[in-house]
N, C-alpha and C positions, 0 to 999 in steps of 0.2 A: 504493500500500500504506500510505497515511497513515491508519491506523486505531489508535485508542487504547484502546477498551474494548469488550469482547464477552462472550458467554456460550456455554457448551456447551449445545447444544439437541438434543433427541431427539423430533422430530415423530412417529417411528414408535411411540413409547410412548403417544401420546394420540390422541383423536378429531380428525379433520380439522376439526371445528367450532371447535376452539380456535386454529387456526393464525393466522387474521387478528387475533384479539384479542391473541395473544402478540406478533405483530409490532408491533402498535400500542403495547403497553405497553413493549416493548423500545425503540422509538423515543422514547417519553416519557422513559425512564430515561437515554437517551444512548448506547445500545448501537449499535455500528457494524459488528460482525462476529460471526458464529457459527461454531463448529466442529460438523460433523454427520457422521454415517454411519460412524464408526469401528468400530461394533459391529454393523452392519446387513447383513452379508453375506447371511443367509438371506432378508431382505426384498428385497434387490436381485437375488438369484439363487436363487429357491425350488427350482429343480432345475437340473442341469448344462446350461448353454447357454440357459436360459430367463431372460433378463434383464428386470428391471422397475425402471426408473429414473423412471417417471412420477410416483410419489408424491414423490420427492426433487426432481424438476424443479419440481413445483408449490410445494413448500415454499421452494425457492430463489427462485422468482419472487415469491412473497408477501413474503418478506423484502426482496428486491431493490427492490421498489416503494417501500419506505420507506428506501432508502439503506443497507441492511444487507448487507454482503458475506459470502461463505461461504468457509470453509476445509473441505475434505473430508478425512476420514481413510480410508486404505486399511484395510478391515475384517479384516485378516489375523490379528488376535489371536483371532478367533472363527469358525473354520471351521464351517459348518453341519453338521447331523447326517447329511445325505445323503452328504457327503464321507467322514465317518467310517465309515458303513455300507459304502461302496464301497471305501475304503482304510483299514482299521483299523490298518495298520502305521504311519500317521502319528501315532498317539497316543504320547505321550512315555513314557520309562522313567525312573524315579527312581533315585537312587544306592543304593537297597536292592534294585534289580533288578526292581521291580514296574512293570508297564505300567498307567498310569492311564487312567481312562475319560472319556467325553464329559461335558461340563458345566463350569460355571464359564467360564473363558476361558484362552487360551493352552494349550489342549489339543492341542498340535501339537509335532512334532519339526522344528526349524528346519534340519536338514541333509537331510531326506528329499526326494529329487528329485521324487517323485510329488506331494508337497504343493507344492513350488516350481513345478511345472508348473501346478497349479490356480491358484496366485497369479499366475503370468505371464499366464495366460489371462484371469483376472478383472480384474486391475489394468489390463491393456492395454485391455480393453473399457470399463472405467469411465473411464480417462483419455481415450480417444477421444471418449467421450460428452460430457465436460465441458471439453475442451481449448479451446474457443472460447466458452464461456459467459461473458458479460460480468460476471456476479455472482460467479464463482468466482475467487478471487485466489491460492489456494495449496493445498498438500497437507500433511497429517501422515502420516508412515509408521506403520502399525501402531498400537500404543498401549503406552507404558511398557515398552520392552524390558527384560527382567530381572524384571519383576513376574510372579510365579507360576512363574518359571523358575530360582529360585535353586539348586536341585539337579538341574536337568534339562539335557540329556537324556543317557542312557547306553545308548541302543539300539545295535543292530548298525551302523546307518547312521552314527551319531555316532562310534562306535569306529573304523570304517573311515576316516572323515574325519580323526580324530585321528592315525591311523597316517600318512596322507598329509601332514598338517601337520608331524609329527615328522620325516618323511623330508626334507621341504623344508628344515627348520631345520638338521638335523644331517648330512644327506648320506648317512652310512653308519651302520649299527647299532653298529659299533665306536666311532665318535665319540660316539654317545649313551651307550653303556655307560661310557665314560670320563668324560663330563660328569656323569652321574648317580651314578657310583660304585656301579654295580650289583653289583660283587663282594661288597658287603655283603649278608649273609643269602642268598647264592647266587641273586641275582636277575638274573644275566647273561642277556641275550637274544641269540638268533642271527638273528632277523629281526623287522621292525617289527610284523608281524601277531601276534606273541606278547604284545605289551604290552597290559595290561588297561585298561579304564575303571576308575576308582577305586571299585569296589563294596566292601562291607564285607569286611575280612580279620580273622583272629584277633588281629592287632596293628595297627600303623600302616603306611601306605604310605610309600614313598620320598618325602621332601619335594620332590625335584626333579621327580618324576612329577606330584605334586599341583600344583606351581606351573605346569608346562607345561600341565596340564589346564585350569587357570583361564585361562591365556593363550589356549589353543585355544578355549574356550567363548566368550570375549570376541570373538575374531576371527571365530568362526562367526556371531555376531549381526551384526557389522559387514558381513560378506558377505551375510547374509540380507537386511539392509536394502538393500544395493547392488543386489540383483536388482530391487527395486521402484524404486529411484531411477533406474536406467538406463532403465526403461520410461517413467517420468514425465518425465525430461529429454527423451526422444525425442518423446513425444506432446504434452507441455505445456511447451514451452520458455519461455513467458511467465508461468508461474505458479511461485511459490516452493515450496520443500520444506523442511519442518522435522520435528522429532520431539520428543515430550514426555519430557524426562529426569526423574529422581526424586532430585535431590540427591546424597547419598552412597551410594545403592544401588551395590553393587559387582560385580554380575554382568558388567558390560560396562565397558571402558575408555572413558569418555565423551570423552576427548580424541581417540581414534580414531573413535568413532561420529560425532563432530561434523564430521569433515573433509569428508564428502560433502554436508553440509547447507548451505543458504543462511544459516541462523541456527538456534540451538537454542531450544527452548522448555522450560519447567519446570513441574512440578506442585507447588505450594506449599501445604502443609497444616499450619498452626501448631498445630492442636488434633488430637491423634491419638487414635483410639478403642481402640487396642490397647496392652497393657502392653509396655513396652520396657525392656530392661536399661540402655541408655544413653539419657538424656533428650534426645531429638532436637528438642524443641520449646522450648528456652530461647532467648531473644533472640539470644545469640551463635551458637548452633547454626544457627538460621534464617538469620542474616546470612551465616555462612560458606558455607552451601549456595548462597545466591544469588550469592556471590562466586565460587564454583566454576563456576556456570553462565556467568557473565561470562568466566571464565578459560578455558573449553573452546575458545573461538575468539578470545579477547581482544577481544570486542565485546559490544554490548548484545544483549538477547534478549527473548523473549516469555514471559509466564506463560500457559500454556495451560489450567491449572486452578488458579484462586485460590479458596481456601475462601470459601464464601458462607453457611454455616450449620453446624449440628452434623453431624459425620461418623459413619458407622457402618454395619456390616453386622449381625452378631449383637449386638455391643456398640456403644454410642453414646458419643461424646465429650460433654463439657460444651457448652452453647450459648455462642456468642460473646457477650460482654458488649457493651452499647451502646458503640459507638465502635471496637470491635476490628476489624471488617471494614474500616472506613475506615483504621485504623492499619496493618493488614497490607498494604493496597493501597499506601499511601505507602511502606511499608517495602520492598516489592518494587521499586517504581519507583526508590527511592533507591539501590538496589544495582545498577541497570542495566536494568530491564525497561522497554521502550518501549511494550508493549501488554499489557494485563491482560484475560484472559478468565476470567470467573467460572465455577466449577463448582457448580451447574449452573443453568439457568433455573428449572425447576420441580422438584418432588420426586416421584420415581417412586412409583407405586401398587403395583407388582408387581416381583418379581425380587429379587436379592440386595441391591441398593442402595436398598431402600425407605426406609432411614433415613439415607441420605447426602443431607442436605437441601440444597436449592437456594435461590435468592433468593426464590422463591415456596414457601409451605408446601403440604402435601397438599391443602388446600382451594382453592389457587390464588388466594386473596384476598391482594392485596399488603398487607404489614405493615411492621414495623420494619426488617427486612433490606432490603426493596425501597427504603424511604425513605433508608436509610443509603447504599446503593449509588448511588442517584440523586444524593444530595448530593455524594458523593465525586467522581463523574464531572463534575458541574457545576463544582465548584471547582478541579479539577485540569486538566481539558481545555484551558483557555486557555493554560496554561504549558508543556505537554508538548513542543510542537514546538521550543521554545527550547533544550531540552537533549536532544532525540532523538539517539541515537547517542553521547552524551557519557559519559565515564568519570570515575571519581574522581581520576584521575592519582595513583595510589598511589605512594608512595616506599618502601613495604615490601612484600615478596613472601614467600609461604609455598609451598614446593615440595610438591606432592601427587603421589604415584605409586601407581597401582593395583598395580604389581608389588610395591612395598614392603608395601602393605596385605595383599595375598594371601599373601606369604611370612610375615608376622607372624600372620596368621590360622592358617596351618599350624603354626607354632611360636611361640606367643605368649609363651613362657617363664613369665610370671606370669599366673595366671588373671584378674587385674584389668587386664592391659595391653591396651589397645585403641588401634590406630593412629590412628583418626580422633579419638578423645577426647583423645589426647595432643597431636595437632595443634591441636585446639580450645583446649587450655590456653594455647598460645602465641598463637593467634588472639585469645583473650579478653584477653590482656595488652595487645595493641594496641587491641582493641575498647573496652576500658574507658577508654583514654586518647583515644578518638575519632581514632585514626590509621587512615586508609584502608589496606586491604590487598588485594593481588591474590593469587588462588590460581593457581599456575602449574605447568605440567608440566616434566619434565626436558628437554623439547625446546626450551623457550623461551630467548630471549636475556635474561640477567639484568642486563645492564649498566645498565638504566634504574633499577634499585632501589638505594637507599642501604643498605638492609638486606635480606638474604635469609635466611630461616629454613628449614632442611631437617632436621626432626626424624626420628629413627628411619631413617636412611639405611642400612638393614640390608644390602641388596644393593649391590654395587659394580659400576657400569658404567664402563668406561674413558672414554667420551665425557663423562659427567656429572662424573667426577672431574677431568678436564682443564678443563672449563668452570668448575668451582668454584675450582680453583687460579688460573685466569686472572681470574676475578671478583675474588678477594681481592687478587691482585697489582696490579690496576688501581685499587684503592682501596675496594673493597666491604667491607661488614661482614657476615660470614657466621656464622650460628649453627648448629652441629651438636650432636647429642645422643647420649645413651647408645645402645648397639648400632649405632653407625656402623662401617661397613667390615668387618662380620663375614663376609659371604658373597660369593661371586662371582655373576654374573648367572644362573647355572644352579642356584642355591640350594645350592651346596656351600661348606663353610667355607674361607676364605682362610688358608693356613698362615703367617700373619705375626702379630707382636705387634700387638694392637689399639692405635689405631684403623686398622690396616691401611694402605691407600694414603694415608690422610689424616694420618699421623703427622707428617710434616714441616710440613704446613700448620698443624697445631694445636700443635705444639711440646710434645707429651706422649707418654707411654707408659702403657698400661693392662695391667699384669701380672696382674691378678686382678679379679674382680667378684663381686657379691653379689646374688642374687635374694632379695628380702626376704619369704620365706615364713614363717620361724620367728623370726628376730631382727629387732628394730627398728633404725631409724637416723634421724638428724636432720641438718639442714643449718643452718649459721649463716653470715650474710653477714659477711665480714671486711674488705672493701675500704671504707675511709672510715668515717664515723661511724654508719652505719645499724646499728641493733641489732635484727636480725631472725633468729629461729630458728624452724624449722618441721620437722615430721616428714616423712620420706621414706617412701613407702608401697610402692613397686614394685621399685626397682632402685637399686643403687649401683655405679658403676665406681670401682675403686680406682686412683687416678691418680698417676703420677710426673711431675714437671715436667721437660721437656727444652728449656727456653727460654721457655716460657709463664709467666705469672704467675697466682696464685690470686686469685679474687674471693670464693669461699665455701668453707668446709671442713665436713667431717663432724664431728659432736660426740659420738660414742659408739663403743664397741666397739673392736676391735683396730686399726681404721684411723681412729680419731679424730684430728683435726687434720691430715688429709691433704686435698688439694684435691678439691672437688666441682664447682666451676665455674671455668673457666680462660679466659684471654684471651691471644692470641699475636699479635704484630705480624709480618706477612708482607708484605714489600715495601711497597706503599703502603696496604695494607688491614689489617684485623684479623679474626682467626678465633676465635670463642668455642666452648667445649665445655661442655655441661651433662651431667654424669655421672649424673644421677638425674632423677626426676620432681619437679616443683616445685609447692609449694602456692601459693595465690593471692597471699599477701603477698610471698613470695620471687619469684614470677613478675613481679609488678608492679615490684619493685625491679630485677630483671634487665632487663626490657623498658625501664625508665626509663634504666638504665645504657647499654644499646645505642643507644637513641634519642638520648640526649644526645651520645654519642660520634659518631654518624653524622649528626647534624643533622636527624633526623626529628622533626616536631612534630605534636601533636594539633590538630584543627580548632577545638576549643572545650572549655572545661571544663564538666562537667555532672555531676549526681548519678548515683548508681547506677541502671542500667537506663534511663537517658535517653540515647538514641543520637543522635549527630550525624554525618551522612553527607553527602558532597558529590557532585554531578554537575557537570561542567564543560560549560557551554552555549555557544551561539553568541555570546551577548552578555554573559555573566558567569558567575560561580559560583552554583550553586543549592544551598542547604544545607537538608537535611531534619532537623528536630528531632522526635524520636519518643519519646514517653513510654510505655514498656512497663509502667509501674507501675499499680496499681489505686488510686493516690492522686495528689493534685496534686504537681507537681514544677516547679521554676523554674530558669532559666538566665539568665545575664547576657549581653546582646547587645553585640557590638562595634559601633563606629561604622561608618558607611557601609553598613550592611545594611538593605535594604528588606524589610519583612514583607509577603509576598504573600497567604498564608493564615495566619490566626491573629492578625490585627491587634487583634481585640477583647481579646486576652489579654496585651497589652503595656502595662506601666505604667512610664513612664520608660524605663530601659534594661533592665528585667526582663521576661522572657517567662515567664508561669506557665501551664503546660499542665494541663488536667483529666486525670483518669484515662484512659489510652489516647489522650490528645490528641496532635495533630500540628501542626506549623507548617512552612511553606515560606518561606524567606527568600532574598534575592538580593543579590549584590554585583556591580555592573557592573565590567567589566575596566578597568584603570587608564586606558587611552586615552580611554574614554568619560567617566570622571570628570574628566579634564583638559579634555575638550571642554566638558562642562557647566560647569566652573569658569571 
């Protein structure tokens, strides 16, 4: 499975006469693997039980003759129309109660047993056909679970499975009523079958019901994938199984979805074609998404779709500037990708994705993008085996929880409060200082981190609470933030003074708080000589010290001069509390304070939007220097670093990168330097 670069390829979209030429040009570019067939169910089974794999066999052989391996996708995101005609009940129902029609993709209900039977039949047939094919190395399940399913499905089948899920969780209807507090608004249930799917109501649903619905929907997708994985494991024991994740899409808990996979894959699109309320294509957002992918299994991963041109359906993104495709390739590898598969090889002439451009344009004449991909592969390939599987060895971790995100989507308090965006503000504090960060789940062992940041720990789970106390007691530096300890795990309020179960750890009490809808607030740093004051935009916890010390104070209104950021010594460690959202200057000062106290250091100083990221290799540390700017930028190199890519841009000890330029540098491990000396 030693493949480094590939493309997503759709031979079913083009004439057979192109296949040999495509394979030849792929080989010229350095392509070693293709992903195929993830949307080709109708081509492989035009009618029930009538299988046609011949065209795919031929494409696999043509590619294989040039040393190009194949990853096959199970095409379960696109059930053909004959299935819908025979079984219209598999069409999904949205949360407005409307059954959707055939077309697009993911036009299916993932709980429907009839549809699952179709999947079992087809996936087994496909797996048996390719289980011993020497050119097929692995499988991708479905495609982008959660894409197109954000509000689906609420049909009778899903509602019935929801009732079963609830009964397994709570045991009795009385236990559910108690956990949800259904006495409110006379919502008490006498049996599970009465509980609705969250269709529109005159007001709002019970927040506990909504949270359990989100958890159920996530578990349903995990179970839906396992149906396929069980077949593939049985029929194809020597081929890997992966799935292409989508960064911070939140339909599915990726930590759970990753468990049954050999490794995860990710679709990385730095230029988006849709307008988005939260800018998800800034360098720090893109980096955090890649770090989440590494964090789902705490291991390296594949990029199954790496942007190779302008993206778009009805609307189109900007075209990548010269050097950006190369830069984004380095960026993905820097954060843990061992294999890069570009989306896509050629650009489709028909269908929804006519303007989702590939390496080749509509004319199929190789141009600038082909040349840039070819250059990137040629210069990176010689080094990738040295750090395959390597991690950044981060000393800082950020806890990410889908449960917390879902609960805060249900009750965000302030219309501007976004869980992921608040996490990113902390991530960016480390990112700007070139401090490597791991994104971790609440199930992980935190002991390896000098600093752990757990923002918006809204829901309290006893196991997580105990782990955090133990982490700080043993010497860790923990950062908690506003809205910590508010709810129990069932999304009901904990009847305690905030921050609830964390009061002793933090050494504070929060008797009141202020959602900043009408009145403004500001924060000033008061610890040491720093003179920083910034506005607070979203929230202020009004804090009383109970053993902790104040690092920053509010500067206006009736709670002026009260603590906004605190620090508490707890046994061998320290616990910080940030009672508000922080602006960039205050965040930089705070992250600097925590880093200095914990001994966490940045890899290298660099200008704004020049990222320095590390992967630890077999023979040394490999440092990626990435200029995300549209103008030149320079960094000063330390001694004992060997420049592998970008030597021509070094003058003395200064590395000057062109717009979107990159460099790869290496420092051998100390034992090697001693040997050489």
